[in-house]
N, C-alpha and C positions, 0 to 999 in steps of 0.2 A: 407499487416501486419500493422498495427500500433507500432509504435517505440518511445524512449521518449532518447533523449540526455541533458544529464544538465550536466553545466559546472560553473565554481566558475569565477565571477567577480570580480577585480581588479580596483575600482574607484577610482580617486581623490579626495578630500576632497568637492572642488566645486561640483562634479561630482554625489557626494552621496548628497548631497544639491537639485540637482536638482531632482534627483530622489525620493527623501522623497517628494519634491514638488508636483510632477506626480503624486504618491501616493495619496495625501492629495486632489487632484483636483479628482481622480476616486472615490475615496472614497466622497468627495463631492454630487458629480453625485447618487453614488450608494445610499444614504441616502437618496437625495432627490426623486429620481425615487419612492425607498421605499413608504415613507413619500404620494407623490403624489397618488400612488395605495390605499393606506390605506385609505387616504381620500375621492376617488373617489366613495369606496366601503363604505362608511359609510353613505356618502351621498344621493346612487345615487342606492346599492345594486350593483351594476356590475364590473366586475375586467376592466385593461387595461393589454392592450397584447405591447409585444418589438414593434411594428411598430407605435402603436400611439404613443409612446414615443420616439423613433428615430428620426419622422417628427416634434413633434411638443417639446418635453420639452430638450432637447438636442440642437438643435438650440440657443433656446431661453438662455439657462443657459451657452453655450459659447460667447453669447453677454454681460452677467450680469459679469460673475464671471471670470477673470484672471486668474487664477489657472486652471480652465476648457479648459479655449480658448488655454492656451500654451501646452493642450496637445494632441497628435496624433488624430485623427476625428475616423480614423475606429479602436482602441484602445479603446476609448470611447464606440460605437457601443457594443465592447467586453462585457464591464462592464456591459450594460445593458441587453445583452442576458443571465450574468452569473447570477440578478434577477431575470430572465424571467426564467431559467434553476431550480433556487430554487423555484419559486411559483408552475412549472409546479410537483415538487418533493413534493411540498406541499399537493396537492389538488392528486398525485397519494398515497399518506399514509391517507390522511383522508379516499375515498375512498378504501383502503386496512381494513379500521380500526386500521391502527397503530398508535403510537404517532406523531402526526401530523410534530409539531415543525414550528411553524412560522416562517421566515424569519426575522433576527434582525438586526437593524439601529449598522452600523461598527462603534466601536471607532479606535481611530490612530492605536493601536496595536493589533486589529482584521484585519486590511484589508492589507496583503502584496505583492499584485499580480499585476502586469498589464500584460494583453493580446494582443497580436499583431496578426491581424487576418491573414498576412503572412509576408515572409521575402521579403524587396523591397518596402513594404507600412509603413514607420515609423520606420523601424529599418533593415539593411543592414550589410554586414562583408566587411568591407574595411582595406587592410594594415592589416591581419590578427587579428583586432580587430574588437567588435560592435558597430556598430553608432547604435545609438537612436538618433533620432527628440530632434533637444532645448534641448540635454543632452552632446552630441558628441562622438568622440568614445572610448571606454572603454576597459581595455588591460583585457583578458579571457585568464585562462590556458585551453588550447585546450589537454586534456587528451588525445585524441581518434576523429577520424576524425568522420564528420557526413555522412552517407553514407542513401540515396534516398531523394526524394522529400520532402523538407520541406513544411508543412500545416501552422503549427502556432508556435509564440516565445512568451514566457511570462517568464517575470522578476519578480522574487521573494527575499523579506528579510526575511531571517531568521538568529535568534542571531545575530545583526549586521554584517550579510556577507549578498552578493551578488551572486543570481546566473540567470543565462539563462537556459532555458530546449528550448529543439528544438523536436517538434511534429510533427515526418517524416512519410511518408508513403513510403515501400521497398516491395519486394520480397522475400518468402519465399527462405529458401537454407535449401535442405532438405539433412540431414547426410547420410554415407553408414549404408546400415542396417550391424547389427550384429549379428542377429540370438537369441536375451537371450531379454526375457520378466521378470519384479522383480513387485515384490509384496511388499510394504511398509506397514509395522505398527511405528507411530510414538507414541515415551509415553515422561516421565518424566528420568528413570534413562537411560539409551537410548535415544539420541533425535528421531535416527532412527533403525528401526531393519529390515533389509532385505531379502528376500526370499535367495537368496545366503548364506546365516551365515551370513553376516557381521553388524557389529553394528558403530555409530559413535555417542558418548559421548555428552552430550549437554555442551554448554561453560558457560553458566549461569552468562551471562553479568551482568545483574543488581545484581545478589548477589553477585560477584568481587564487583561493584562500588559503594555498598550502604554506608559502610563507611562512602565518602567521600560526596555522594549524602545527607547523614542525616545531616551532618556538613554544610553543604551550602544550606542546608532547614534551620537549626537553625538560620544560618546567615540573612535568608530572614523572618525570624519570628521577629526578633530585630527590624528591621527596622521601619522607621514612612513612613506610608502610605503618599505616594504622595510624597515622596523625592528622591533625586538623588543618594542616594547610597542604595536604596528599588531596586531603575531599574537596577542598576547593580547587585544587588542581585539577582534581579528573572532573568537578564540576564544569572548571571552566574550557576544557578539551571536549566534552560532552555538548558544551554551548554553540560550539566552533561546526560540530559538525551536522547542527542540528539547523544552525540557519543555513546550511549548506542546502539539507534537503529539503527546508521551507523553500528557499530559492530555486530549486526544481520544480517542486511539487507545483507553485506558482507560474513557473514559466508552461509545465503543462499542461496546466489546466486555460490559461490561456490561448496557447496552441490549439488544444483539443476545441474548446469553446469557439473559438473563430472558423476552423473546417466543419464544422455542424450548424454551424447558420449559413454556412453558404451552398451547402452538400447535403447530397439526396442518400447516399452511398460512399462507402468505402473500403477497398481491396486493399489490406494490409500482407506484409510477407509475413508467415507462418515459423516465426525466429524461435530456435532452441538457445536461448542468449547464456542458460547457466554451461551447456558446452560451448561454447564461443570464449564464454568468459574462460575454459582452461589452458587457452592461449595467453601465456606471462607475460608476452608482449601489448597483447590488447586487453589486459584484460581492466585495469586502469580505467583508459579513453571509455571502452563500454560502460563501464560502472557507472561514468562522469556521464556521459548520453541520457544515461534514464529510458533507457527505448522501452521497456516492458512497464514502467508507469505509466509513461505516457500510452501502449496502445488501450492500456488498462482504461486508463479514462477514459479515454478515446470510444472505445468499444459501449462505456457506460454510458456517455451523454447519449452518444448515435442513437443510442436503443430504448432512451428516455425521451428521447425526440422523434422517434417515430421513423428512425431514419436505416437501412441493411447495411447491415457490416460484414463482412465477411474473410476470414484467411485464405492468403492463398500459398502453395510451396515455393519458396525463393531461386528452386532449381535452375538455373540460366537463364533470369529473368537478366542479366547483367551481361549477359553471350549473347543473346540472342538479340536482331535489329526487329524491334519495333514494327516496323514499316514493308519490311520484303516476307519478314521469319527468317531471313538465315543467319546462320552459328557466325560470329566474329569473333575468334578467342581472345583473351587479352587478360594480362595481368590487373591486379590489386594496384598498382603503379600507375596505370593507363589510366587516366581519368575521364574519357573523351571516347565518345563511342566514334568511330568513324565505316560506316561500310562500305566495300568497294565495289558492293554488288548494286547497291539503289543510289547509290552517293548522300545519305543520309549522316549527317552530322551534328551532333549534342552531346550533351553532356552523359555520362552513362548513367549515372543516376538518376535521371530525368528517364534514360530508354528502358531501366528495370524497372520505373514506373508505372509505363507506357504499357511494358508487355504483364505487369500483375494486373492492371486493372482490365485491361483484353483476356486475361485468361477466368474474369467473372462471368464472359458471352459464351453465348449457346454453340457459339462456331469452336471454342476450345475442346479440343481432345486430346490433348497431350503433344499437341504437333505446333504449327507455326503458331502465331498469333495470329489473329487479326490487324490488318492495317488500323493503325488511330492517326498515321500523321500523313501529309503527300511525301513520297519519295522525292529529294532533290540533284539533278542531274551536275 
C-alpha cells in the first residue's frame, strides 16, 4: 500500500531564499513547457508529450537559465511529468463531457511544490536532517518514523511554512478480528450515528472560528492590492483556514481510527455530497461537517487494516423501520423514529444506521431491511 508522511521543516533565512529560488526555477520551466505545448498546437494542431519536452526543452533551458540550472535534474523532470499529467486529465475531462479546465500558467503564489523522484537523488537524510541539493541540511521535526520504501519526496510551501512529504510503499498490517460490523449514518445534528446506538456530535470548527475569520477578511479587504500589508493580511486569512482544515483532519482521523480498532466491517452511505451542497441553506454546514474527508479516511484505514468497507444507497434508510421494515414517513424536522406498526422508538439517524448495515446482508433485495433490533410494544 502507498502511504504519505508529512513533516514540518525549519529552514534558516538563507535556506528559505534558496528554496524560493528553486521554486522559481521549477515554475519557470512549467510555464515555458506549457507555452511550448500551446504554441505548437496552435501552429500544427498536434500535441507535445513529456518525452519530447524532457529531451529537447529541458536541456536547452538549463543552459540558458541559471535558476533552472541550479535545480536538481530529476526534480525538473518531475515538474514536466506534473504538466503532462495535467494535460492528460484535461483531455480525459473533455472526452467525458465535463468542464475541461485547461492547464493554466502559474504565478509565484500558485506554484508551491517541488518533487524529487526518489530519496538519494537530490535529497537525502543526513545527521537527522533533510539534505537538498544546492540548499543544504534543513532541520526537520521528526514526530514519527518513516516506515516503508520511500518512492518520492515533495517539498511544499504553505502559508510561509515549509513541509516535506515522503510517499512510501509499505505492507498491510491486518488487525485482529473483533466480530463486530457497524452501519454509519452521517448527519448535521450528529456527525455520525452508528448501528450500535452511539453518536458523535459535530465539532463545527468553521462556526467556532467565524468571528476571527471575518475580522481577518475585513482587514484584508481594506489593504491596497499589491502592497506588502495586503500580502501579510492574505497569509493571516489563509492561516485561519489552514487551522480549521487541520482541526477537521485531526478530528476525522481520530474518529476513523477508533472505529477501525473496534469493528471488522463498515457499511456507509453512498452520498452525492456535491449535489447536496447545491442547497444554499445547507452548503456551509455540510462543508463544515467534512463528511467526504471522514469517509475517505475511514475507507483507507479500513482497507489497510484488512477490514471490509461497503457503500450503500441511502434511499429510504431514514423512512423505513429497522425492526419491522414498514415505511414511516417523516420530514427532516422530525428527529425521532416512532414506528406505529411495531412500537420501535429511537433516534432517526440510528434507525438509518441500522438500515444501512442491514442492506449489506444476503436478505436485502431492495425490499424491507432484515430486523436487527427487537420490536418494542
